[in-house]
C-alpha positions in Angstrom: 154.6 -55.2 -36.1 151.7 -54.3 -38.4 148.4 -56.1 -37.7 147.5 -58.9 -40.3 145.2 -57.7 -43.0 141.6 -59.1 -43.1 140.9 -61.3 -46.2 139.3 -58.5 -48.2 142.1 -56.0 -47.6 144.6 -58.8 -48.3 143.1 -59.4 -51.7 143.1 -55.7 -52.5 146.7 -55.4 -51.6 147.6 -58.4 -53.8 145.8 -56.8 -56.7 147.5 -53.5 -56.2 151.0 -55.2 -56.1 150.2 -56.7 -59.5 149.0 -53.4 -60.9 152.1 -51.4 -59.8 154.3 -53.1 -62.5 155.0 -51.5 -65.9 152.9 -48.3 -66.3 151.1 -48.7 -63.0 147.5 -48.1 -62.3 146.2 -46.3 -65.4 142.8 -46.3 -67.0 143.9 -47.3 -70.4 145.9 -50.3 -68.9 142.9 -51.6 -67.1 140.9 -51.9 -70.3 143.2 -54.6 -71.8 144.7 -56.2 -68.7 144.6 -59.9 -68.1 144.6 -59.3 -64.3 141.4 -60.1 -62.4 139.8 -56.9 -61.3 136.8 -58.3 -59.4 138.4 -57.5 -56.0 138.5 -53.8 -56.9 135.3 -53.5 -58.8 133.5 -55.0 -55.8 134.5 -52.2 -53.5 131.7 -50.0 -52.3 133.5 -46.8 -53.5 134.1 -48.2 -57.0 130.5 -49.5 -57.3 129.1 -46.1 -56.2 131.2 -44.4 -58.9 130.0 -46.9 -61.6 126.4 -46.3 -60.4 127.0 -42.6 -60.8 128.0 -43.2 -64.5 131.7 -43.8 -64.5 133.3 -46.7 -66.4 134.7 -49.5 -64.1 138.2 -48.7 -65.2 137.9 -45.0 -64.4 136.0 -45.7 -61.1 138.9 -47.9 -59.9 141.5 -45.2 -60.7 139.5 -42.5 -59.0 138.8 -44.5 -55.9 142.5 -45.6 -55.5 143.7 -42.0 -56.0 141.3 -40.8 -53.4 142.2 -43.4 -50.9 145.9 -42.7 -51.4 145.4 -39.1 -50.7 144.0 -40.0 -47.2 147.1 -42.0 -46.1 149.9 -40.8 -43.7 152.2 -38.7 -45.9 155.1 -41.1 -46.4 152.7 -44.0 -47.2 150.8 -41.7 -49.6 154.0 -40.7 -51.4 155.2 -44.2 -51.8 151.8 -45.5 -53.0 151.6 -42.6 -55.4 154.9 -43.4 -57.1 154.5 -47.2 -57.0 151.2 -47.1 -58.8 151.9 -44.0 -60.9 148.8 -42.1 -59.5 150.2 -38.7 -60.4 149.2 -37.0 -57.2 152.1 -34.6 -57.4 152.4 -34.5 -61.2 152.4 -30.7 -61.5 154.7 -30.0 -58.6 157.8 -32.2 -59.3 159.7 -31.5 -62.5 161.2 -35.1 -62.6 159.0 -36.8 -65.2 160.4 -40.2 -64.2 158.3 -40.0 -61.0 155.4 -41.2 -63.2 157.3 -43.0 -65.9 155.8 -46.1 -67.5 158.5 -48.2 -65.9 158.4 -49.2 -62.2 162.1 -49.1 -61.8 162.3 -45.5 -63.1 159.5 -44.5 -60.8 161.3 -46.0 -57.8 164.6 -44.3 -58.7 162.8 -40.9 -59.1 161.0 -41.4 -55.8 164.3 -41.8 -53.9 165.8 -38.8 -55.8 162.8 -36.6 -54.8 162.2 -38.0 -51.4 162.9 -34.8 -49.5 161.0 -32.6 -51.9 157.9 -34.8 -51.9 157.7 -34.6 -48.2 158.3 -30.9 -48.2 155.3 -30.5 -50.5 153.2 -32.3 -47.8 154.7 -30.0 -45.1 156.2 -33.0 -43.1 159.7 -34.0 -42.2 161.1 -36.4 -44.7 163.1 -38.8 -42.6 165.9 -40.8 -44.0 165.0 -42.3 -47.5 165.0 -46.1 -47.6 167.5 -48.0 -49.6 166.4 -49.2 -53.0 166.1 -52.7 -51.7 164.1 -51.7 -48.6 161.8 -49.6 -50.8 161.2 -52.5 -53.1 160.7 -55.2 -50.5 159.3 -53.5 -47.4 158.2 -49.9 -47.8 156.1 -50.4 -51.0 154.4 -53.5 -49.4 153.6 -51.4 -46.3 152.2 -48.5 -48.3 150.1 -50.8 -50.5 148.7 -52.6 -47.5 147.8 -49.2 -45.9 146.1 -48.2 -49.2 144.2 -51.5 -49.3 142.8 -50.8 -45.8 142.0 -47.2 -46.8 140.0 -48.5 -49.8 137.7 -50.5 -47.5 137.2 -47.8 -44.9 136.8 -44.0 -44.8 139.3 -42.0 -42.7 138.6 -42.5 -39.1 137.7 -46.2 -39.6 134.0 -45.8 -40.6 132.9 -48.2 -43.3 132.0 -46.5 -46.6 128.3 -45.7 -46.6 126.0 -47.4 -49.1 124.3 -44.2 -50.1 126.2 -41.7 -52.3 126.6 -38.3 -50.8 128.1 -35.0 -52.1 131.6 -34.3 -50.8 132.1 -30.9 -49.1 134.9 -29.7 -51.3 133.7 -27.0 -53.6 135.7 -28.3 -56.6 133.7 -31.4 -56.7 130.3 -29.7 -57.2 128.6 -28.6 -60.3 127.9 -24.9 -60.6 124.3 -23.7 -60.2 122.5 -20.5 -60.4 121.4 -18.7 -57.3 117.8 -19.5 -58.3 117.8 -22.7 -56.2 118.6 -20.7 -53.0 115.7 -20.3 -50.6 114.5 -16.8 -49.6 115.5 -17.5 -46.1 119.1 -18.3 -47.2 119.2 -15.2 -49.4 118.1 -13.1 -46.3 120.9 -14.8 -44.3 123.5 -13.8 -46.8 122.1 -10.3 -47.0 122.3 -9.9 -43.2 125.8 -11.3 -43.1 127.0 -8.9 -45.8 125.3 -5.9 -44.1 126.9 -6.8 -40.8 130.3 -7.0 -42.5 129.9 -3.7 -44.3 128.9 -2.1 -41.0 131.9 -3.7 -39.2 134.3 -2.5 -41.8 132.6 0.9 -41.9 131.8 0.8 -45.6 128.7 1.7 -47.5 127.0 0.0 -50.4 128.0 2.9 -52.6 131.6 2.4 -51.6 131.5 -1.3 -52.1 129.9 -0.9 -55.5 132.5 1.7 -56.6 135.4 -0.5 -55.4 134.1 -3.5 -57.3 133.1 -1.5 -60.3 129.6 -2.8 -60.2 126.2 -1.0 -60.3 125.0 0.1 -56.9 121.7 -1.6 -57.5 123.4 -5.0 -57.8 125.3 -4.7 -54.5 122.1 -3.3 -52.9 120.2 -6.5 -54.0 122.9 -8.6 -52.3 122.6 -6.7 -49.0 118.8 -6.8 -49.2 118.8 -10.6 -49.4 117.4 -10.6 -53.0 120.3 -12.2 -54.9 123.7 -13.9 -54.3 126.9 -12.7 -56.0 128.8 -15.0 -58.2 131.9 -16.7 -56.8 134.2 -14.2 -58.5 132.1 -11.3 -57.1 132.1 -12.9 -53.6 135.9 -13.2 -53.9 136.2 -9.6 -54.7 134.0 -8.7 -51.8 136.2 -10.7 -49.6 139.3 -8.9 -50.7 137.6 -5.4 -50.4 136.2 -6.1 -46.9 139.2 -8.2 -45.7 136.8 -10.9 -44.8 139.3 -13.7 -44.9 137.2 -15.9 -47.2 134.0 -15.8 -45.1 131.8 -14.2 -47.8 133.1 -16.5 -50.6 132.7 -19.6 -48.4 129.1 -18.6 -47.5 128.3 -18.1 -51.2 129.7 -21.5 -52.1 127.9 -23.2 -49.2 124.6 -21.7 -50.2 125.0 -22.3 -54.0 126.2 -25.8 -53.7 124.2 -27.5 -51.0 124.1 -31.3 -51.4 120.3 -31.3 -51.9 120.7 -29.1 -55.0 123.1 -31.2 -56.8 122.0 -32.0 -60.3 123.8 -35.4 -60.1 124.9 -37.4 -57.1 128.5 -37.9 -56.4 130.1 -40.6 -54.3 131.7 -40.2 -50.9 135.2 -40.9 -52.1 137.6 -38.5 -50.4 139.1 -36.6 -53.3 142.7 -35.6 -53.3 143.0 -31.9 -53.2 145.4 -30.2 -55.5 148.8 -30.2 -53.9 148.9 -27.1 -51.7 151.8 -24.8 -51.1 154.9 -25.8 -49.3 155.3 -25.0 -45.7 157.6 -22.0 -46.7 154.9 -20.7 -49.0 152.2 -21.1 -46.4 154.4 -19.2 -43.8 154.8 -16.4 -46.4 151.0 -16.2 -46.8 150.6 -16.1 -43.0 153.1 -13.2 -42.8 151.3 -11.3 -45.5 147.9 -11.9 -43.8 149.3 -10.7 -40.4 150.6 -7.5 -41.9 147.2 -6.8 -43.4 145.6 -7.1 -40.0 147.8 -4.4 -38.4 146.1 -1.4 -36.8 147.5 1.8 -38.2 147.2 5.4 -37.2 145.9 8.2 -39.4 149.3 8.4 -41.2 149.4 4.8 -41.9 152.0 4.0 -39.2 151.5 0.4 -37.8 150.8 0.3 -34.1 150.0 -3.3 -33.4 147.4 -6.0 -33.6 143.9 -6.3 -32.1 142.6 -9.1 -29.9 140.7 -10.6 -32.8 142.2 -10.2 -36.3 138.8 -9.9 -37.8 138.1 -6.5 -36.1 140.1 -3.7 -37.6 138.2 -1.2 -35.4 139.7 -2.3 -32.2 142.7 -0.7 -30.6 145.9 -2.8 -30.6 146.5 -4.7 -27.3 149.9 -5.3 -25.7 149.5 -9.1 -25.6 148.2 -9.4 -29.2 151.0 -7.2 -30.4 153.5 -9.3 -28.5 152.2 -12.5 -30.2 152.2 -10.8 -33.6 155.9 -9.8 -33.2 156.9 -13.3 -32.1 155.0 -14.9 -34.9 156.7 -12.7 -37.6 160.1 -13.3 -35.9 159.5 -17.0 -36.4 158.3 -16.6 -40.0 161.0 -14.2 -41.1 163.9 -15.1 -38.8 164.3 -11.4 -37.6 162.4 -8.1 -37.2 161.7 -6.7 -40.6 162.1 -2.9 -41.0 158.4 -2.3 -41.5 157.8 -3.8 -38.0 160.2 -1.5 -36.1 157.4 1.0 -35.3 155.3 -1.8 -33.9 158.2 -3.0 -31.7 158.7 0.6 -30.6 155.0 1.0 -29.7 154.9 -2.1 -27.5 156.8 -0.6 -24.4 154.4 2.4 -24.6 151.4 0.0 -23.9 152.7 -0.6 -20.4 150.5 0.5 -17.5 151.5 3.7 -15.8 152.3 1.8 -12.6 154.4 -0.7 -14.6 153.7 -4.1 -16.1 151.0 -5.1 -18.5 147.4 -6.3 -18.1 144.8 -7.9 -20.4 141.5 -6.4 -21.5 139.6 -8.1 -18.8 142.1 -7.2 -16.1 142.0 -4.1 -14.0 145.8 -3.9 -13.5 149.1 -5.5 -14.2 149.1 -9.2 -14.0 152.3 -11.4 -14.1 151.1 -13.7 -16.9 150.3 -10.7 -19.1 153.6 -9.0 -18.3 155.4 -12.2 -19.0 153.8 -12.6 -22.4 154.8 -9.1 -23.4 158.4 -9.3 -22.0 158.9 -12.5 -24.0 158.5 -10.5 -27.2 160.4 -7.4 -26.0 163.4 -9.5 -25.0 163.6 -10.8 -28.5 163.6 -7.4 -30.2 165.5 -5.5 -27.5 168.1 -7.9 -26.2 170.3 -5.2 -24.6 167.5 -3.5 -22.7 167.0 -4.3 -19.0 163.6 -5.4 -17.7 164.5 -5.6 -14.0 161.6 -3.5 -12.8 159.1 -5.6 -14.8 160.7 -8.8 -13.5 160.6 -7.6 -10.0 156.9 -6.8 -10.3 156.2 -10.3 -11.7 158.0 -11.8 -8.7 156.1 -9.7 -6.3 152.8 -10.6 -7.9 153.5 -14.4 -7.7 151.1 -15.4 -5.0 149.2 -18.6 -4.0 146.5 -18.0 -6.7 149.2 -17.9 -9.4 150.9 -21.0 -8.1 147.7 -23.0 -8.4 147.4 -22.2 -12.1 149.6 -24.1 -14.5 148.7 -21.7 -17.3 150.1 -18.7 -15.3 153.1 -20.6 -14.1 154.1 -21.9 -17.6 153.7 -18.5 -19.2 155.8 -16.8 -16.5 158.5 -19.6 -16.5 158.9 -19.4 -20.3 159.8 -15.8 -20.0 161.8 -16.2 -16.9 164.1 -18.7 -18.7 164.5 -16.2 -21.5 165.3 -13.3 -19.2 166.9 -14.6 -16.1 167.3 -18.3 -16.2 169.5 -18.6 -13.1 167.5 -16.5 -10.7 165.4 -17.3 -7.7 162.2 -16.5 -9.7 163.0 -19.3 -12.1 163.6 -21.8 -9.3 160.3 -20.8 -7.6 158.4 -21.2 -10.8 159.8 -24.6 -11.5 159.1 -25.9 -8.0 155.6 -24.4 -8.1 154.9 -26.0 -11.5 156.0 -29.4 -10.2 153.9 -29.0 -7.1 150.8 -28.2 -9.2 150.6 -31.8 -10.4 148.1 -34.3 -9.1 148.3 -38.2 -9.0 146.5 -40.1 -11.7 147.1 -43.8 -11.1 150.9 -44.1 -10.9 151.4 -40.8 -12.9 151.7 -37.2 -11.8 150.1 -34.9 -14.4 148.8 -31.4 -14.6 145.1 -30.5 -14.3 143.7 -27.1 -15.2 144.1 -25.9 -11.7 145.6 -27.2 -8.5 143.9 -25.2 -5.7 142.7 -27.0 -2.6 139.4 -28.8 -2.1 138.8 -29.6 -5.8 136.6 -32.7 -6.4 138.4 -35.1 -8.7 139.8 -32.8 -11.3 140.7 -34.5 -14.6 144.2 -34.3 -16.1 144.4 -31.8 -18.8 146.2 -32.5 -22.1 146.7 -28.8 -22.8 148.1 -27.9 -19.4 150.3 -31.0 -19.3 151.6 -30.2 -22.7 152.3 -26.6 -21.7 154.2 -27.8 -18.6 156.3 -30.3 -20.7 157.2 -27.6 -23.2 158.6 -25.1 -20.7 160.1 -27.8 -18.3 162.0 -29.3 -21.3 163.5 -25.8 -21.7 164.4 -25.6 -18.1 165.9 -29.0 -18.1 168.1 -28.1 -21.1 169.5 -25.1 -19.2 169.8 -26.6 -15.7 169.2 -30.4 -15.5 167.3 -31.7 -12.6 166.4 -35.3 -11.6 162.9 -34.1 -10.4 162.2 -32.3 -13.7 163.5 -35.3 -15.7 161.2 -37.7 -13.9 158.2 -35.3 -14.4 159.0 -35.1 -18.1 159.3 -38.8 -18.6 155.8 -39.5 -17.0 154.1 -36.6 -18.8 155.5 -37.3 -22.2 154.6 -41.0 -22.0 151.1 -40.0 -21.2 150.8 -37.3 -23.9 151.9 -39.8 -26.5 148.9 -41.9 -25.8 146.4 -39.1 -26.1 144.4 -38.9 -29.4 141.6 -36.6 -28.4 143.3 -33.2 -28.7 140.2 -31.0 -28.6 140.8 -27.3 -27.8 140.6 -26.4 -24.2 138.9 -23.4 -22.4 139.3 -22.2 -18.8 138.3 -19.2 -16.7 140.6 -17.8 -14.1 138.9 -16.0 -11.3 141.5 -14.0 -9.4 140.5 -12.3 -6.1 141.1 -8.6 -6.6 140.0 -5.9 -4.1 137.3 -8.1 -2.6 135.8 -9.3 -5.9 136.6 -12.0 -8.5 138.3 -10.9 -11.8 137.3 -13.5 -14.4 139.6 -13.9 -17.4 138.7 -16.3 -20.3 141.6 -18.3 -21.6 141.7 -20.7 -24.6 144.3 -23.3 -25.5 145.2 -24.7 -28.9 145.8 -28.2 -27.6 147.2 -29.8 -30.7 149.8 -27.1 -31.2 150.9 -27.4 -27.6 151.2 -31.2 -27.8 153.5 -30.9 -30.9 155.6 -28.3 -29.1 155.8 -30.4 -25.9 156.7 -33.7 -27.6 159.2 -32.3 -30.0 160.8 -30.3 -27.3 161.1 -33.4 -25.1 162.9 -35.2 -27.9 160.1 -37.2 -29.5 160.8 -37.5 -33.3 158.5 -35.5 -35.5 157.7 -38.7 -37.5 156.3 -40.4 -34.4 152.5 -41.0 -34.8 151.7 -39.0 -31.8 153.3 -35.9 -33.3 152.0 -36.6 -36.8 148.4 -36.9 -35.3 148.8 -33.5 -33.6 150.3 -31.8 -36.6 147.3 -33.1 -38.7 144.9 -31.5 -36.1 146.8 -28.2 -36.3 146.0 -28.1 -40.0 142.4 -28.8 -39.4 142.1 -25.3 -37.9 143.9 -23.6 -40.7 141.7 -21.1 -42.6 143.1 -22.0 -46.0 145.2 -19.8 -48.3 142.4 -17.1 -48.4 142.5 -16.5 -44.7 146.1 -17.7 -44.2 145.4 -17.7 -40.4 144.3 -20.2 -37.8 140.7 -20.0 -36.6 139.1 -21.0 -33.3 136.1 -23.3 -33.3 133.6 -20.5 -33.4 135.4 -18.6 -36.3 137.4 -16.1 -34.1 140.9 -15.3 -35.3 143.0 -14.9 -32.2 146.5 -14.0 -33.0 148.0 -16.2 -30.4 146.5 -19.2 -32.1 148.4 -18.5 -35.3 151.5 -18.0 -33.2 151.0 -21.4 -31.5 150.4 -23.1 -34.9 153.5 -21.6 -36.6 155.8 -22.3 -33.6 154.6 -25.9 -33.5 154.9 -26.5 -37.2 158.3 -25.0 -37.4 159.5 -27.1 -34.5 158.2 -30.2 -36.1 159.7 -29.3 -39.5 163.1 -28.6 -37.9 163.2 -31.7 -35.7 165.6 -34.3 -36.9 163.7 -37.6 -37.5 164.9 -40.4 -35.2 164.0 -44.0 -34.6 160.2 -44.6 -34.8 159.9 -46.3 -31.4 160.7 -43.6 -28.9 161.2 -44.0 -25.2 161.7 -41.3 -22.6 165.4 -40.5 -21.9 166.9 -42.4 -19.0 
């Protein structure tokens, strides 16, 4: 049951219900309405807009549209149609969605229910009945909108002092003259480093952009900034994934240079591409990052997709192949040479190792075999599997990351073998007690001092154990899933995780740095365990996946420090596809009995 609204939000909800009738919330209607608008004009966001020069009527419409854009997708869609806010006006051909009659808008909303959710890249769920929409769903959406109007996303009250939003489309253009010399030098240094990284000269860049050499030289020397179109062209020429354009925008439009202050109303962004279109952009971006030989033949992907000078690595190439298999439902003809090159990256002694590893390691071999099995289903990998089994020692059994990576591949290759059973048993044994729950920490070796449970490692374990349970049910696995899933559903802090494995090798420690895209793993875990994609715990994780998306210019997922590891894009794509394909179920989920 929803919590009762406070008196302010209750008054706002009542005003919105009155305004949804007839044409809805439109500026021209507010000029002549007999309805009392004091409840809305008294909002901090509306008052700030009026203070910035907007009319009260326009300020109300802008503030409500902005708040509606921050709601959970279904609530946003319903509030949009109920009030006629036109958030999707250019994307849905059905003009009745924003008709001047509430009944027509409701009918159009139900007709376009699936499409409107697809535009938000979320599962639609079952459309409500006309009666439920009118009596229940609209009231819930307008109540959520009322709360959003009193608070910014995240629950912080709206600040009294207007500030400039970060979105570039809200800023007024300025010349580069307001940029400080230090900032110009910063841009020049960044451009020079990018040119050097891409092995390009100023002369080559000027020729490619059809600009005078002296102009590009002034940019590199930190004397001037390019315009936004010029920065975009530089991005495309240097395959900078939007970094140059974003830096130019940031320097040109800093808040303290604004000619007029704007208010902190979260503006609704233009409706972006559908999930399908985003996936197409990702596929194009991944192809552009392929390392090629002198004849243009694609060989594979580097460890970081920004660096085209690196050699392709086996693990990155494996993740690239798996990502494009997900995006395109099969291996495209242009990727056959990449698939053919992957077996050639094996070490002479067999198996695969990472860049930081001095020999074959079972987790690296497993990651590569996972891709090879999908593109060469008839080939045998017995020798590699035998080596993985031989290399599974105590160190590996103490590391949930290694166990889950190996188990995922073992289920794909030889689900009924002894290796799979050993991996399942070892993974269950790697849990530690936390209250009355058994969960996974980062590592489970002896003599650890109070290790904390790890969201990322628990999610990885749930994901792979759900697959094992589907193939060969086990009461022990079922119990482990129930406890871990219940705990994961309560977690809201899904910050990315980082670990270092220090494997003893020939009398020394071999450190390997590992990063985990926690939000993506939580989505994969919960959906694999049967939690509906519409459940708030999944929706929260999906939203956090999108926070790391580089936008349509980069079309890839970026780590917190700006790196572009290919496995991160794979994790995001796999998680989003799972969530999109999941069949919505009842909103209150309980673990299977």
